[in-house]
N, C-alpha and C positions, 0 to 999 in steps of 0.2 A: 475616409476610413479604409483600412486594408480590405480590399475586395476578395483576395485569394484566401485569406484566413479570417473568416468571420468570427468575431468573439462570441463565445458561448456563455458568458456570464450574464445573467439577467439584470443588466443595467446596475450592477453592483458598484457601490462607491469604493474607491481604492482603500480608504481607511477601514471600511467594514471588512474587506477581504483580509487585511493583515491582522485584524483583531479577532476574527472569527475563531481561530484556533484556540484562543485562550478563554472564550466565553464558556461558562458553566451554568446551565439553567437549574441545576439541582442544589439542594441545601447540603450543609456539611455532613459528611458521613455517607453520602449517596453519590452515585455516578449515573450518567445517562447511558442507557442501552436501547437505542432506537427510539421509536415514537409509538404512541398508543392513542386510541380514540377515547375522548372523554367529553360527555355532554355535546356530542356531535362535532367536536373539534379535535384536531391532532395536536397532542401535547407531548413533551418529553417524557419518556418512560424511565423514571428514577428508581434505582434499586440499591440496596445497601452495598457498600464497597466490598465487604467481606462475604457477599452472597456467592453462591455457587456459580461457576463459569458456564453452567448449563444454559443460562439465558442467552449468552452471546453465541454459544454453539448452536442453539435452536434457531437463532436468527439466521445463521449461515446456512444451515441444512434444511430449513423449512421451505426453501424455494425463493428464488430471487426474481427481480424484474429487470428488463433491459434498462440501461442508463437512459436518462431523459433525452429527448430529441436534441435539446440544446447542447448536450455533451457528445453528440454524434455527427457533428458537422465535418464534412470531408474537406481536405485541403485541395489546392489546385495542382493540376498535372504540369503546370507551367513554371513551377518554382525552380529557381536556380539552386545550385549545390550549396549546401550549408557549410559552416566552418567549425562545427563543434564535434567532428568525428573524433572518436577516441574511446577509452574505457577507464573506469576507476572501480575501486572496491566500494561497495555500498556501505554507507555509514548508518548505524542505528543509534538512536539517542540512548543516553544512559538509562533513562526510565524504561524504554522498551526492552533493552538488553537485560536489565535487571528482572523485569517481569518474565521474560522468556527463560532466563536462568533459573528463577524460582520454580517455574513450571517443570523444568527438567528435573530439578532436585526432588520435588514433590512426587512426580510420576515415577522416578526410579526407586523411590523408597519401597514400593510394593511390586514393581515390575519384575517378572521373572527374566531369566536369560533369554535373549532373543526378542525381548519386547522393550528394551531400554531405549530412551530418547537421548539425543545429544543437542547441544546448543546450535551447532551448525545445521542440524536437521530442522529444528524449529525456525531458524532464521530463513531457511529456504522456503518453508511453508508460508511464513509470514510475508516474505517478499512476493511470492506468487499471489497470495491473497490481496496484497496491496495493488498489484498490477491488475488483477481480475476485477477489482472494484470499479475500474474505469468503464468496463463494458457491461457489467451486470451486478446489481446490488439492491438491497432493500431500502426504500425511501426512509430517510431519517437517520441512517447509520453513516458514520464518517469512515474514512479509509482505515484508521487504526482499529475500530471496532470490527469491521468486516475481516481484516487480516487476522486479528486475534481470535475471532470466531472460527476461522478456518484452522488456526493452530489448535484450538480446543477440540474441534471435530477430528483432527488428525490424531490427537492424543487418545481420544476415545477409540478410534480405529486401531491404533497401536496397542492399546491396553486390552480391548475386548476381542479383537480378531475380526470384527465386522463393523462397518460404519453405521451410524444412526440413520443415514439416508443412503439407500442402495445405489443411488446415482453418483455418489461421491467416490470417484476412482482416480481423480487427476493427480493425487500425490502418492499413489501406490508405488511409484518408482523410488520413493525415498524410504520405504519400509525396509527393515533388516531382511537379509536373505532368508532367514528361518521363519519369517512371518507368513502365515497362510495366504495372505493377500499380496505378498511380494510378487512383482512382475516375473521374477525368475522362477517362482513356483507355479506360475500359470502359463509357462512357455510363451511369454510375450517378449517385449523389448527387455534386454538384459540391463538390470540396474547396475550402476557403476560405483556403488559405495560412496565413500566420502568425496570422490571427485564430482559426483552429481550434485552434492550439496554445495560444494565450493563454487561450481559453475553458476549456481543460482545467485550467488552473492557478488557477481561482477556484472556491471551494467555497461553496455556499449551504446554510445550516442551516434546515430547514423546521420545521413544527409537529411535535409528538411523534407524532401519529397518522399522519404521512406515512411513517414507517419501519416496514416489515413485520417486520424482524428487529432485535433489540438490536445485533447486530454492525454493521449499517449505520449506526445512530445513533452508536455509539461511534466509528466511522471518521470520520463527518462532523464530530463534535465535536473529534476529534483534529486534523483538518486545519484546522478553524476556530480552534483555540486559538492558533495562531501559534508553537508550540514544535516544529513538525515531527512526523514520524511517531514520534519517540522518546517523545512524550508519550502514546502509545496505552496503555501500561501504567498511567499515572497516571489516565487517564480511566476505564479499567476498574476500577481500585482505588476510585475515587470512586463509581462505579456500585455496586460491591459493598458499600461502606460504607452507602450509602442502603438497599440491600436488607436488610442486617443490622439497620438502625435502623428498618425499616418505613416508610421515606420513599419519595418518588418518585425512582427512580434517574435518569430522564432530566433532571429539574429540577436535581438536585444536580450531575450531570456537566456540565450546561449552564452552571451558575454557575462551575464550575472553568474551563471552556473560555473563558468570557467575561471573567471577572475575573482569572484567572491567579494571581499572587502575592498578590492581595488577597482571595482566596477562603478558605473554611474548610479546603479540602483543598490549600492551597498547598504543604504539606510533601511531597506526592506528586510534584510536578513535577520533571522532570529538570533537572540543573544544566547549563544550556546558556547560554553567554554570547554576547551580540551577535547574537541570532537575527534581529533586525530587519535585519541586513545580509546575510542569506542569500538574499534575493530581489532 
């Protein structure tokens, strides 16, 4: 097995990894928002699909826990240079983009001037939340729930003028200049308007040794792939195949991210049509 990059998936079967993204433990009309304890056991927390987004926001702002130890395994300092250097525009699935667009429309119906939201603004917050999930999140939440919870928390901050959790300040640079919490208004780092949002929507894949944790490399390769965050399970499965074959997992996953349907692991990719139209 690859000694430099120890796999952090708990003996997961490859088929299970690729199918996990489509599993839904809740009944029709409900969606899972984290986990809850029932009769001494942790079970999915199912809420009505049309319920308030406050539940996801609360999950994000109520405090998080460090990612599990298995997700924090360091890479080797002896790794040779990788071959996936480059950058691409991050692709969001049609479902995610539709949800973010609907949030913009709903928010702006009642938002006064200076408190309006934009799609690029929410995409930036979502992307940051997706990245932060790798280092700190609440057990039982998936990456999409964590990222969307951050979007909801940001919208509350944008709307009310103050965050639900006073510790939430990491997206203040995305606020409009006239907002009381804007970094420009508190004499801190100058926000750069729309350029700051667009900067968050481009991903650069570095050399292999630039990633401290496998999780960070997998997320970067997922975003670079052009298939949206839905491709994360495919990148993980490719990584696992390499470990099982005693290959370099970063190189194999990089080939999948770069070549897509022309790669050896093309069978792992999600069936997403017209992804190039999502951005």
